N, C-alpha and C positions, 0 to 999 in steps of 0.2 A: 287761869286764875283771874278773878274780877277785882279791880281796884276798889277798895271799900270807900274811898273818898269820891271818886268820879263815877262809879258804877260801870266803867268801861272795862273791856277785857285788857289785860296787861300785855306787854310785849311778848311774853312767853307763849301767848296764843299762836304766834308764828313758830312753826316747828323748828326752823333753823335757830332762832333765838332761844327757844325753849330748851334746846339741847346744850346750850353753853353753860359752863360752870358759873356759879354765882358771881365771883369777882369780875369776870369778863362781861357778863350781862349787865352788871351795875355800871361798868365803864361805858358801855354803849348807851345805857338808859339816860345818862346825863344829857345827851344830845338828841334823843328821840322825840319826835313830835307826832302826836296822833292826828290823822287826817281821814276824811271820808273820800271814798273813790266813787265818782259819778260815772254812770254808764256812758260810754263814748269818749270819756276823758283820755287824752293822750299824755303820757308821762315822759318827762325829760326830753321835750322837744328842743331842737336846735335854737340857740339864742336865749333860752330861758335859764333860770336857776336849775342846777343839777342836784339831784338827790338820789339816794339809794332807798328803795321802798321795801318794807317787809310786810306783805299782806297778812291780815288776820281773818279776813273773810272776803268773798267775792272772787272774781276770775279776771286775770289780765292776759290778753293774747299777745304773743310776740309775732309781729308781722314783718315780712319783707315787702318793701315798697320801693319801686324804681321811680325815676324822674318823670315817667309818663303816667304815673298814678296806678300802675299795675300792682296789686297787693296779693300776698299769699300768706296764710296762717301757718306758722312753723311749730308753735308750742303753746301750752297753757301753763300759767303759774297761779297757784293759790296760796293757802296758808302754809304750804310746805316749803316755800322758796323765797326768792328775792328778785326784785326788779332793779336793773341798773348795774349789771355786772361790768359793762364797758366803762361806766363812770367810776366804779370802784377800782378797776384795773388801770385807771388813768388814761383811757381812750376818749376821743371826742365822739359825739353822737354819730351814728352810722345810718345806713339805709334800713336798718332794723328799727321798728317802731314798737312801742308798748302801749296798748290801748285797752282800757277797761271795758270788758264785755258784760260782766255781771257786777252790779254795784256791791260795795262792801266797805271795808275799813283797812287801814294800814298804819304802821309807824314808819316815819321817814327820817333819814339822817343826812345832813349836809354832806356833799361830796368830799370836802377836805377832812371832815371829822371821820367819815367812813374809811377813807384811805389811811388815816392815822391809826384807827382801831385795827384795820386789816394788817398793818405793819407790826403793831405792838401786841396784839392778842393772839396767842398761838392757836387756840381752839377755834376762834372765829375764822382765822385764816384757813385752817384745815377744813372746817365744815363748809366754808364758802367754795373752796376749790372742788370739794366733792360734789357740791350741788351744781357747780358749773359743768362738771363732767356728766352729771345726770341730765342736765338740760340739753347738752349736746347729744346725748343718747336719744332723748325724746325727739329732737329735731331729725336725727337720722332715721329713727323708726317711722316717723311721719312721712318722710320722703319715700321710704320703701313701700309703705302702705298705699300712698297715693299713686305710685307707679304700677303696682302689681295686684291690687285687690279691687273687688267690685264696689260699686257705690253703696250698696247695702252694708257691706262690711265696714267701709269707711264711716258711714253715718253712725252705725252702732258703736264703733270705737270712739267717735267724736262725742256722742251722747254720754258714754261711760266716763270719759275723762272729765266731763262737766259734772256728772253726778258725784264723782269722787271729791270734788272741791266745793260742793254745795250741800246744805242741809236738806233733808227730805227727798222727795222723788219728783219734784216739779222744776222745770227749767223754763225761764222766761227768755224766749228766743224766737226769731222769725225764720222762715225758710230762706229769706234773702241773706240773713247773716250766716246761716249754715252753708248755703251755696257759695258765698264769698269765702268763707273759711276753708272749704274743701276745694275751691277752684273749679266748681262744676256748674252746670245750668240749674236754675231754680226748679224748672220743670222736673228734672231728674230727682231732686230732693223730695219734691211733692209726691211723686209716684212711689218712691220707696217708703215715705212716711205713711201713705195710705195703705200700703201693703202691711207694714208693721201694725197699723191700727186695726186692719181686718183680722190680723192674727192675734189680737188681744195683748200685744206687747207694749204699745204706747196708746195714749189718747191725745189728740191734738185739737186745741181751740186756738183761735187767732192769737198769736204771740206767746203761746204757752204749750209746752209738751209735758205730759205726765207719764212717767214710766210705770206701767202696771205690772210688768213681769221682768224684773232685773235678770234672773237666771236665763230667761228666754232671750233677752237682749245680749247677754254675754255669749250665749250659744250662737247667735247670728254674727257676732263680731269675729274678725280674724285674730290670729295669734299675736298680732302686733300689740293689741291692748294688754294682754297678759304679760308679754315680754317686757313692755314698757313699765308696767307696775312692778314687776319683779326686779328689773335692773335698777330702777329708781330707788326702790327700798334698799337694795343691797348697797348702792353707792352712798346713800345718805345714812345708812346704818339703822334702818327701821324695819319692822316686820311688814311684809306685804299684806295688804288687807286691813291694816290699821286705819281707822277712819281719818280722813284728811280735813273734814269740815267741823265747824263748831255746831253744837246742838241747835236745832231749828228755832226753839223758843228764844235762845240767847241771841242768835243772829237777828231775829225780828226786833228784839228789844234794842239792839245797838245800832240798827240802821237809821240813817237820817230820815226824818219825816218830810221829805221833799220828793218831787217827781224824779224818776230815774232818767 
């Protein structure tokens, strides 16, 4: 739903918030602040103000980062979920980082207000715990995939998880970002992308991948993608296959007119 005064999508564009009963959503709305998410932006860094974010568009990656700077991508979060579970549960920032990979928008709630709502709102409490379980399942599935499946299967799964959280069939991404996310050499990603391009499944221009044949992409992916979609839908109480992104025209309208 679009707010008639601001022209912005309302908080219910986030699927977790949209599933709440009216009284609970209104209780959260009093403290919600609309923000834009910039590509490369790190959320809830140590030493800064802590918030719980409810994306309504874009993609945020959950990354493991050690003291030596080694990073690995564990999960993606879009408008189906929430960023800042550790903050919500009363923990301090950990070695897990949340970094915006595809620009978009979110509503955020101060940590103390989020914790109060988590304690007082029964459905918000239940939905958040179910989502936390779904996120853990996604992390586990990613770990299994990275250990046991080919780079082509991993790349196809990775592209599909992005498509599920974006409008249309175009992804603004570099081979460097993909290789970093998968923890593999860039050359390997380039070779697989070329093969998918020759087979008519994707087209690649610098910084942009267009998926031409989604069924073909799904056919090249391993079962991890389908299992993750099914399990996430079951855990958060939605139908698998239900679109997770806002319509393309709406997203373009609401994105900030600044460089990503």
